[in-house]
C-alpha positions as CSV (number, residue, x, y, z in Angstrom):
1,M,-8.0,-18.0,-6.7
2,S,-5.2,-17.8,-4.1
3,L,-5.0,-14.3,-2.1
4,K,-1.7,-13.4,-4.6
5,E,-3.8,-14.1,-7.6
6,S,-6.8,-12.2,-6.2
7,I,-4.4,-9.2,-5.6
8,Q,-3.0,-9.2,-9.1
9,S,-6.1,-9.5,-10.7
10,A,-7.4,-6.7,-8.6
11,F,-4.9,-4.3,-9.3
12,A,-4.0,-5.4,-12.5
13,N,-5.4,-2.2,-14.4
14,V,-4.4,0.4,-12.1
15,P,-2.4,3.1,-14.4
16,Y,1.0,4.1,-13.5
17,P,0.8,7.2,-11.7
18,G,3.7,9.2,-13.8
19,D,7.4,9.6,-12.8
20,N,6.3,13.1,-11.3
21,N,3.6,11.9,-9.6
22,I,5.2,9.3,-7.1
23,T,5.6,11.9,-4.2
24,R,4.8,15.5,-3.9
25,C,7.5,17.4,-1.6
26,P,7.5,21.0,-2.1
27,Y,11.0,20.8,-0.1
28,R,12.6,18.1,-2.4
29,C,13.7,16.4,0.9
30,K,15.9,13.4,0.6
31,P,13.9,10.8,1.6
32,C,11.1,12.0,-0.8
33,Q,13.7,12.2,-3.5
34,E,14.8,8.7,-2.8
35,I,11.5,7.0,-2.5
36,S,10.8,8.7,-5.7
37,D,14.1,7.8,-7.8
38,Y,13.4,4.1,-6.6
39,F,9.9,3.8,-7.8
40,K,10.3,6.0,-10.9
41,Q,9.4,4.2,-14.1
42,K,9.0,0.6,-12.3
43,G,5.7,-1.3,-12.3
44,W,4.6,-2.9,-9.0
45,K,5.8,-6.3,-10.0
46,G,9.2,-7.8,-9.6
47,H,10.2,-5.6,-6.5
48,A,12.8,-7.6,-4.1
49,V,11.5,-7.6,-0.6
50,E,14.2,-6.4,1.1
51,D,14.1,-3.3,-1.3
52,L,10.4,-2.6,-0.5
53,R,11.5,-3.1,3.4
54,D,14.0,-0.7,3.0
55,H,11.5,1.6,1.2
56,H,8.5,1.3,3.9
57,T,8.4,4.8,4.5
58,A,7.4,5.1,0.6
59,L,3.7,4.0,2.0
60,S,3.5,7.8,3.6
61,L,5.3,9.8,1.1
62,F,3.5,8.5,-2.0
63,T,0.8,10.2,-3.8
64,P,-2.8,9.1,-3.4
65,E,-2.4,7.7,-6.8
66,A,1.1,6.3,-6.4
67,F,-0.3,4.6,-3.0
68,H,-3.0,2.8,-5.2
69,Y,-0.6,1.5,-7.9
70,F,2.4,0.3,-5.4
71,L,0.3,-1.1,-2.9
72,P,0.1,-4.4,-4.5
73,A,4.2,-4.7,-4.4
74,F,4.1,-4.3,-0.5
75,M,1.2,-6.7,0.1
76,L,2.8,-9.4,-2.3
77,A,6.3,-9.0,-0.3
78,S,4.3,-9.5,2.8
79,L,2.4,-12.7,1.8
80,E,5.8,-14.3,0.0
81,S,8.4,-13.4,2.9
82,Y,6.4,-12.6,6.1
83,D,9.2,-13.5,8.4
84,K,11.5,-10.8,6.1
85,T,8.9,-8.0,5.6
86,D,7.8,-7.5,9.7
87,I,7.2,-3.9,9.6
88,L,5.1,-4.1,6.3
89,P,2.1,-5.5,6.9
90,D,1.8,-2.9,9.9
91,S,2.7,-0.3,7.6
92,I,-0.1,-1.4,5.2
93,R,-2.8,-1.6,8.1
94,F,-1.7,1.8,9.5
95,H,-2.5,3.4,5.8
96,F,-5.9,2.1,6.4
97,E,-7.0,3.2,9.9
98,F,-8.5,6.5,10.3
99,N,-6.7,9.0,11.8
100,L,-8.7,12.2,12.4
101,E,-5.6,14.4,12.1
102,H,-5.0,13.2,8.5
103,R,-8.6,12.7,7.5
104,D,-8.6,14.6,4.3
105,H,-5.6,12.7,3.2
106,F,-7.1,9.3,4.4
107,L,-10.4,9.9,2.3
108,V,-8.6,10.8,-0.9
109,R,-6.6,8.0,-0.9
110,L,-9.9,5.6,0.0
111,T,-11.8,6.9,-2.8
112,Q,-8.9,5.5,-5.5
113,F,-9.9,1.9,-4.1
114,S,-12.5,0.3,-6.1
115,E,-15.1,-2.3,-4.2
116,E,-12.9,-5.3,-5.5
117,Q,-9.8,-4.0,-4.3
118,R,-11.2,-3.3,-0.9
119,K,-12.2,-6.6,-0.3
120,V,-9.0,-8.0,-1.3
121,I,-7.2,-5.6,0.9
122,V,-9.4,-6.8,3.5
123,D,-8.6,-10.4,2.8
124,F,-5.1,-9.4,3.0
125,L,-5.3,-7.8,6.5
126,R,-7.4,-10.9,7.8
127,Y,-4.6,-13.1,6.7
128,M,-2.0,-11.2,8.2
129,E,-3.7,-11.7,11.4
130,T,-3.3,-15.4,10.9
131,K,0.4,-14.8,10.6
132,G,0.8,-12.6,13.6
133,A,0.6,-9.2,12.4
134,G,-1.7,-7.0,14.7
135,S,-5.4,-6.2,14.7
136,S,-6.7,-5.0,11.5
137,E,-10.4,-4.4,12.6
138,D,-10.4,-0.5,12.5
139,A,-8.8,-0.9,9.3
140,I,-11.4,-3.3,8.1
141,S,-14.5,-1.7,9.0
142,L,-13.2,1.6,7.3
143,L,-12.2,-0.1,3.8
144,R,-15.6,-1.5,4.1
145,E,-17.7,1.9,4.4
146,R,-17.9,3.9,1.4
147,P,-16.3,7.2,1.4
């Protein structure tokens, strides 16, 4: 099975987070509203690479459920068009690297992922390293731990 097929299979049954659970910004700021508007009522398949690149900040603004649901879109875009998504692989890796300041947020996000999903994310990060993305060792070691 290809990496693309593995990602699609591992995330096939993740439920849509709901239109009101894409971001949780109490201020209804413009970036959060734009992210919410773009991803609202969309699945994780079929996004244009350019749209995901333009919305890469969503990875920081998503709720844990939306991050879990939409992550495959960003991973697949990175696989399909690495040369056009330069920032996406690094953004994905960043969100799996432990940051003491955001420990609780990190752990809540991490608990969303099954073992199969963690494995495919590790495979994705390793593949991105071969394409020239930065080292993912910290993210990989944390993905292998059980929260």
